[in-house]
N, CA, C and O atoms as a GROMACS GRO file, in nm:
protein
  336
    1UNK      N    1   6.892  -4.844   3.684
    1UNK     CA    2   6.792  -4.882   3.600
    1UNK      C    3   6.935  -4.866   3.434
    1UNK      O    4   7.042  -4.809   3.416
    2UNK      N    5   6.843  -4.952   3.357
    2UNK     CA    6   6.899  -4.922   3.198
    2UNK      C    7   6.819  -4.829   3.108
    2UNK      O    8   6.704  -4.839   3.065
    3UNK      N    9   6.933  -4.714   3.087
    3UNK     CA   10   6.875  -4.640   3.048
    3UNK      C   11   6.837  -4.652   2.871
    3UNK      O   12   6.738  -4.598   2.822
    4UNK      N   13   6.941  -4.736   2.788
    4UNK     CA   14   6.951  -4.801   2.680
    4UNK      C   15   6.808  -4.939   2.643
    4UNK      O   16   6.758  -4.995   2.740
    5UNK      N   17   6.769  -4.969   2.527
    5UNK     CA   18   6.759  -5.049   2.494
    5UNK      C   19   6.856  -5.168   2.484
    5UNK      O   20   6.975  -5.150   2.457
    6UNK      N   21   6.804  -5.284   2.505
    6UNK     CA   22   6.882  -5.396   2.490
    6UNK      C   23   6.842  -5.431   2.335
    6UNK      O   24   6.734  -5.442   2.278
    7UNK      N   25   7.021  -5.449   2.279
    7UNK     CA   26   7.058  -5.423   2.158
    7UNK      C   27   7.149  -5.630   2.123
    7UNK      O   28   7.242  -5.695   2.171
    8UNK      N   29   7.018  -5.652   1.989
    8UNK     CA   30   6.964  -5.783   1.983
    8UNK      C   31   7.078  -5.807   1.885
    8UNK      O   32   7.084  -5.747   1.778
    9UNK      N   33   7.200  -5.928   1.937
    9UNK     CA   34   7.215  -5.926   1.781
    9UNK      C   35   7.164  -6.034   1.720
    9UNK      O   36   7.108  -6.121   1.788
   10UNK      N   37   7.178  -6.048   1.546
   10UNK     CA   38   7.118  -6.107   1.448
   10UNK      C   39   7.185  -6.202   1.467
   10UNK      O   40   7.293  -6.197   1.528
   11UNK      N   41   7.115  -6.343   1.401
   11UNK     CA   42   7.196  -6.455   1.420
   11UNK      C   43   7.177  -6.462   1.264
   11UNK      O   44   7.078  -6.434   1.196
   12UNK      N   45   7.328  -6.518   1.219
   12UNK     CA   46   7.366  -6.526   1.099
   12UNK      C   47   7.293  -6.630   0.984
   12UNK      O   48   7.381  -6.708   0.949
   13UNK      N   49   7.192  -6.654   0.927
   13UNK     CA   50   7.126  -6.762   0.908
   13UNK      C   51   7.241  -6.853   0.769
   13UNK      O   52   7.316  -6.807   0.682
   14UNK      N   53   7.215  -6.953   0.799
   14UNK     CA   54   7.328  -7.133   0.734
   14UNK      C   55   7.244  -7.159   0.620
   14UNK      O   56   7.124  -7.139   0.633
   15UNK      N   57   7.277  -7.190   0.537
   15UNK     CA   58   7.247  -7.172   0.390
   15UNK      C   59   7.188  -7.294   0.446
   15UNK      O   60   7.254  -7.342   0.538
   16UNK      N   61   7.082  -7.354   0.415
   16UNK     CA   62   7.049  -7.466   0.373
   16UNK      C   63   7.007  -7.569   0.280
   16UNK      O   64   6.917  -7.585   0.198
   17UNK      N   65   7.143  -7.656   0.342
   17UNK     CA   66   7.119  -7.730   0.201
   17UNK      C   67   7.074  -7.919   0.202
   17UNK      O   68   7.083  -8.005   0.291
   18UNK      N   69   7.028  -7.924   0.069
   18UNK     CA   70   6.951  -8.095   0.067
   18UNK      C   71   7.050  -8.155   0.110
   18UNK      O   72   7.170  -8.129   0.118
   19UNK      N   73   6.950  -8.283   0.150
   19UNK     CA   74   7.113  -8.394   0.168
   19UNK      C   75   7.160  -8.439   0.024
   19UNK      O   76   7.274  -8.456  -0.019
   20UNK      N   77   7.077  -8.450  -0.017
   20UNK     CA   78   7.127  -8.486  -0.227
   20UNK      C   79   7.215  -8.424  -0.272
   20UNK      O   80   7.283  -8.472  -0.363
   21UNK      N   81   7.243  -8.280  -0.213
   21UNK     CA   82   7.264  -8.166  -0.346
   21UNK      C   83   7.461  -8.141  -0.262
   21UNK      O   84   7.508  -8.090  -0.160
   22UNK      N   85   7.523  -8.230  -0.412
   22UNK     CA   86   7.667  -8.164  -0.400
   22UNK      C   87   7.702  -8.037  -0.366
   22UNK      O   88   7.744  -8.042  -0.251
   23UNK      N   89   7.705  -7.931  -0.405
   23UNK     CA   90   7.707  -7.880  -0.476
   23UNK      C   91   7.599  -7.744  -0.308
   23UNK      O   92   7.485  -7.730  -0.263
   24UNK      N   93   7.781  -7.668  -0.280
   24UNK     CA   94   7.776  -7.580  -0.200
   24UNK      C   95   7.765  -7.450  -0.241
   24UNK      O   96   7.846  -7.408  -0.324
   25UNK      N   97   7.654  -7.356  -0.185
   25UNK     CA   98   7.681  -7.217  -0.282
   25UNK      C   99   7.803  -7.176  -0.340
   25UNK      O  100   7.792  -7.106  -0.441
   26UNK      N  101   7.929  -7.204  -0.296
   26UNK     CA  102   8.045  -7.158  -0.277
   26UNK      C  103   8.120  -7.206  -0.442
   26UNK      O  104   8.184  -7.141  -0.524
   27UNK      N  105   8.068  -7.368  -0.436
   27UNK     CA  106   8.136  -7.404  -0.545
   27UNK      C  107   8.055  -7.435  -0.711
   27UNK      O  108   8.086  -7.485  -0.820
   28UNK      N  109   7.915  -7.360  -0.635
   28UNK     CA  110   7.821  -7.308  -0.780
   28UNK      C  111   7.877  -7.221  -0.807
   28UNK      O  112   7.840  -7.197  -0.922
   29UNK      N  113   7.934  -7.164  -0.784
   29UNK     CA  114   7.930  -6.970  -0.826
   29UNK      C  115   8.069  -7.030  -0.901
   29UNK      O  116   8.046  -7.089  -1.007
   30UNK      N  117   8.217  -7.022  -0.855
   30UNK     CA  118   8.295  -7.066  -0.924
   30UNK      C  119   8.254  -7.187  -1.029
   30UNK      O  120   8.329  -7.178  -1.125
   31UNK      N  121   8.124  -7.341  -1.052
   31UNK     CA  122   8.129  -7.389  -1.133
   31UNK      C  123   8.084  -7.314  -1.251
   31UNK      O  124   8.105  -7.351  -1.366
   32UNK      N  125   7.986  -7.141  -1.198
   32UNK     CA  126   7.938  -7.063  -1.268
   32UNK      C  127   7.996  -6.977  -1.348
   32UNK      O  128   7.949  -6.920  -1.446
   33UNK      N  129   8.124  -6.969  -1.289
   33UNK     CA  130   8.274  -6.848  -1.324
   33UNK      C  131   8.338  -6.921  -1.440
   33UNK      O  132   8.387  -6.869  -1.540
   34UNK      N  133   8.324  -7.114  -1.399
   34UNK     CA  134   8.421  -7.151  -1.509
   34UNK      C  135   8.347  -7.174  -1.597
   34UNK      O  136   8.406  -7.127  -1.694
   35UNK      N  137   8.201  -7.240  -1.653
   35UNK     CA  138   8.134  -7.223  -1.770
   35UNK      C  139   8.124  -7.134  -1.789
   35UNK      O  140   8.212  -7.128  -1.875
   36UNK      N  141   8.070  -6.994  -1.783
   36UNK     CA  142   8.131  -6.860  -1.818
   36UNK      C  143   8.243  -6.834  -1.896
   36UNK      O  144   8.208  -6.782  -2.003
   37UNK      N  145   8.366  -6.849  -1.887
   37UNK     CA  146   8.466  -6.855  -1.927
   37UNK      C  147   8.521  -7.010  -2.072
   37UNK      O  148   8.594  -6.985  -2.168
   38UNK      N  149   8.475  -7.121  -2.049
   38UNK     CA  150   8.461  -7.180  -2.131
   38UNK      C  151   8.364  -7.107  -2.251
   38UNK      O  152   8.428  -7.051  -2.340
   39UNK      N  153   8.249  -7.103  -2.259
   39UNK     CA  154   8.170  -7.109  -2.299
   39UNK      C  155   8.146  -6.946  -2.369
   39UNK      O  156   8.070  -6.912  -2.460
   40UNK      N  157   8.223  -6.882  -2.303
   40UNK     CA  158   8.284  -6.762  -2.402
   40UNK      C  159   8.408  -6.746  -2.460
   40UNK      O  160   8.431  -6.641  -2.521
   41UNK      N  161   8.486  -6.826  -2.451
   41UNK     CA  162   8.535  -6.894  -2.564
   41UNK      C  163   8.561  -7.001  -2.660
   41UNK      O  164   8.655  -7.010  -2.739
   42UNK      N  165   8.466  -7.078  -2.641
   42UNK     CA  166   8.446  -7.195  -2.734
   42UNK      C  167   8.332  -7.080  -2.842
   42UNK      O  168   8.291  -7.130  -2.946
   43UNK      N  169   8.284  -6.914  -2.803
   43UNK     CA  170   8.166  -6.865  -2.833
   43UNK      C  171   8.285  -6.795  -2.975
   43UNK      O  172   8.275  -6.826  -3.094
   44UNK      N  173   8.365  -6.723  -2.930
   44UNK     CA  174   8.469  -6.664  -2.966
   44UNK      C  175   8.647  -6.740  -3.099
   44UNK      O  176   8.727  -6.684  -3.173
   45UNK      N  177   8.616  -6.918  -3.046
   45UNK     CA  178   8.654  -6.966  -3.066
   45UNK      C  179   8.583  -6.991  -3.227
   45UNK      O  180   8.619  -6.926  -3.325
   46UNK      N  181   8.490  -7.084  -3.229
   46UNK     CA  182   8.385  -7.067  -3.284
   46UNK      C  183   8.371  -6.940  -3.403
   46UNK      O  184   8.372  -6.966  -3.523
   47UNK      N  185   8.356  -6.786  -3.344
   47UNK     CA  186   8.314  -6.720  -3.412
   47UNK      C  187   8.455  -6.664  -3.532
   47UNK      O  188   8.445  -6.592  -3.631
   48UNK      N  189   8.574  -6.727  -3.477
   48UNK     CA  190   8.648  -6.682  -3.640
   48UNK      C  191   8.738  -6.785  -3.708
   48UNK      O  192   8.839  -6.758  -3.774
   49UNK      N  193   8.682  -6.920  -3.682
   49UNK     CA  194   8.658  -7.086  -3.749
   49UNK      C  195   8.576  -6.989  -3.914
   49UNK      O  196   8.531  -6.876  -3.934
   50UNK      N  197   8.593  -7.092  -3.982
   50UNK     CA  198   8.549  -7.056  -4.123
   50UNK      C  199   8.445  -7.258  -4.231
   50UNK      O  200   8.416  -7.291  -4.346
   51UNK      N  201   8.434  -7.326  -4.074
   51UNK     CA  202   8.379  -7.421  -4.142
   51UNK      C  203   8.292  -7.461  -4.072
   51UNK      O  204   8.259  -7.435  -3.956
   52UNK      N  205   8.254  -7.532  -4.153
   52UNK     CA  206   8.032  -7.562  -4.182
   52UNK      C  207   7.984  -7.603  -4.053
   52UNK      O  208   7.873  -7.556  -4.026
   53UNK      N  209   8.045  -7.689  -3.952
   53UNK     CA  210   7.983  -7.712  -3.821
   53UNK      C  211   7.997  -7.573  -3.672
   53UNK      O  212   7.943  -7.578  -3.561
   54UNK      N  213   8.100  -7.451  -3.737
   54UNK     CA  214   8.127  -7.421  -3.647
   54UNK      C  215   8.000  -7.246  -3.601
   54UNK      O  216   8.034  -7.162  -3.518
   55UNK      N  217   7.880  -7.239  -3.674
   55UNK     CA  218   7.797  -7.136  -3.657
   55UNK      C  219   7.661  -7.228  -3.569
   55UNK      O  220   7.592  -7.159  -3.494
   56UNK      N  221   7.627  -7.378  -3.580
   56UNK     CA  222   7.537  -7.389  -3.430
   56UNK      C  223   7.662  -7.397  -3.299
   56UNK      O  224   7.630  -7.364  -3.185
   57UNK      N  225   7.766  -7.431  -3.323
   57UNK     CA  226   7.847  -7.456  -3.208
   57UNK      C  227   7.882  -7.305  -3.118
   57UNK      O  228   7.906  -7.290  -2.998
   58UNK      N  229   7.873  -7.182  -3.255
   58UNK     CA  230   7.931  -7.056  -3.164
   58UNK      C  231   7.715  -6.979  -3.149
   58UNK      O  232   7.701  -6.864  -3.106
   59UNK      N  233   7.576  -7.069  -3.193
   59UNK     CA  234   7.513  -7.004  -3.152
   59UNK      C  235   7.488  -7.135  -2.986
   59UNK      O  236   7.545  -7.112  -2.880
   60UNK      N  237   7.427  -7.215  -2.999
   60UNK     CA  238   7.451  -7.319  -2.851
   60UNK      C  239   7.574  -7.339  -2.681
   60UNK      O  240   7.566  -7.403  -2.576
   61UNK      N  241   7.721  -7.202  -2.768
   61UNK     CA  242   7.817  -7.163  -2.674
   61UNK      C  243   7.740  -7.034  -2.631
   61UNK      O  244   7.711  -7.010  -2.514
   62UNK      N  245   7.703  -6.941  -2.755
   62UNK     CA  246   7.592  -6.804  -2.640
   62UNK      C  247   7.520  -6.864  -2.655
   62UNK      O  248   7.553  -6.925  -2.757
   63UNK      N  249   7.414  -6.906  -2.618
   63UNK     CA  250   7.313  -6.959  -2.524
   63UNK      C  251   7.338  -7.029  -2.388
   63UNK      O  252   7.274  -6.999  -2.288
   64UNK      N  253   7.446  -7.132  -2.391
   64UNK     CA  254   7.518  -7.127  -2.292
   64UNK      C  255   7.617  -7.063  -2.179
   64UNK      O  256   7.647  -7.088  -2.062
   65UNK      N  257   7.642  -6.994  -2.250
   65UNK     CA  258   7.705  -6.853  -2.143
   65UNK      C  259   7.554  -6.770  -2.132
   65UNK      O  260   7.525  -6.738  -2.016
   66UNK      N  261   7.490  -6.745  -2.200
   66UNK     CA  262   7.363  -6.654  -2.127
   66UNK      C  263   7.325  -6.760  -2.033
   66UNK      O  264   7.317  -6.676  -1.944
   67UNK      N  265   7.298  -6.858  -1.978
   67UNK     CA  266   7.285  -6.916  -1.925
   67UNK      C  267   7.318  -6.899  -1.766
   67UNK      O  268   7.241  -6.869  -1.674
   68UNK      N  269   7.485  -6.933  -1.764
   68UNK     CA  270   7.528  -6.966  -1.664
   68UNK      C  271   7.565  -6.867  -1.613
   68UNK      O  272   7.621  -6.861  -1.504
   69UNK      N  273   7.515  -6.701  -1.748
   69UNK     CA  274   7.517  -6.549  -1.697
   69UNK      C  275   7.416  -6.561  -1.545
   69UNK      O  276   7.425  -6.526  -1.427
   70UNK      N  277   7.337  -6.619  -1.617
   70UNK     CA  278   7.151  -6.605  -1.568
   70UNK      C  279   7.208  -6.693  -1.363
   70UNK      O  280   7.155  -6.658  -1.257
   71UNK      N  281   7.289  -6.772  -1.372
   71UNK     CA  282   7.284  -6.940  -1.243
   71UNK      C  283   7.419  -6.794  -1.208
   71UNK      O  284   7.384  -6.751  -1.098
   72UNK      N  285   7.505  -6.739  -1.241
   72UNK     CA  286   7.606  -6.647  -1.156
   72UNK      C  287   7.529  -6.581  -1.080
   72UNK      O  288   7.513  -6.612  -0.962
   73UNK      N  289   7.466  -6.472  -1.142
   73UNK     CA  290   7.359  -6.335  -1.121
   73UNK      C  291   7.292  -6.431  -0.980
   73UNK      O  292   7.360  -6.417  -0.879
   74UNK      N  293   7.198  -6.502  -0.969
   74UNK     CA  294   7.155  -6.595  -0.911
   74UNK      C  295   7.229  -6.655  -0.809
   74UNK      O  296   7.184  -6.662  -0.694
   75UNK      N  297   7.317  -6.691  -0.832
   75UNK     CA  298   7.400  -6.732  -0.713
   75UNK      C  299   7.435  -6.614  -0.629
   75UNK      O  300   7.411  -6.603  -0.508
   76UNK      N  301   7.510  -6.504  -0.726
   76UNK     CA  302   7.577  -6.443  -0.639
   76UNK      C  303   7.552  -6.279  -0.612
   76UNK      O  304   7.632  -6.187  -0.593
   77UNK      N  305   7.404  -6.281  -0.620
   77UNK     CA  306   7.334  -6.154  -0.547
   77UNK      C  307   7.358  -6.140  -0.392
   77UNK      O  308   7.424  -6.223  -0.328
   78UNK      N  309   7.309  -6.048  -0.348
   78UNK     CA  310   7.313  -6.035  -0.203
   78UNK      C  311   7.153  -6.054  -0.168
   78UNK      O  312   7.056  -6.027  -0.240
   79UNK      N  313   7.156  -6.119  -0.015
   79UNK     CA  314   6.986  -6.060  -0.002
   79UNK      C  315   6.958  -5.969  -0.020
   79UNK      O  316   7.033  -5.874  -0.046
   80UNK      N  317   6.768  -5.969  -0.004
   80UNK     CA  318   6.742  -5.819   0.057
   80UNK      C  319   6.775  -5.787   0.182
   80UNK      O  320   6.781  -5.880   0.262
   81UNK      N  321   6.810  -5.626   0.237
   81UNK     CA  322   6.804  -5.624   0.337
   81UNK      C  323   6.646  -5.566   0.400
   81UNK      O  324   6.560  -5.493   0.350
   82UNK      N  325   6.657  -5.648   0.551
   82UNK     CA  326   6.477  -5.608   0.575
   82UNK      C  327   6.452  -5.456   0.615
   82UNK      O  328   6.521  -5.397   0.698
   83UNK      N  329   6.353  -5.401   0.551
   83UNK     CA  330   6.284  -5.286   0.637
   83UNK      C  331   6.290  -5.234   0.748
   83UNK      O  332   6.211  -5.294   0.820
   84UNK      N  333   6.354  -5.130   0.820
   84UNK     CA  334   6.306  -5.120   0.969
   84UNK      C  335   6.198  -5.028   1.007
   84UNK      O  336   6.161  -5.021   1.124
   0.00000   0.00000   0.00000
């Protein structure tokens, strides 16, 4: 007779991807990082420039940076642990 309870192995959940979606989580994470770097660079460059069109470029690059940051946070957060 076995005195120890049987340990069940947890199955790893696979990523469910739609048929039409070309992006995997790793590609989305990479796209978010590249977008963050590009918009941060555009925002920094337009902040230093002194011509009339630099202000709207700076504003929209900053808004895009916040959007890419939200995407990066959503893609790279860890799943919640289930309580026992």
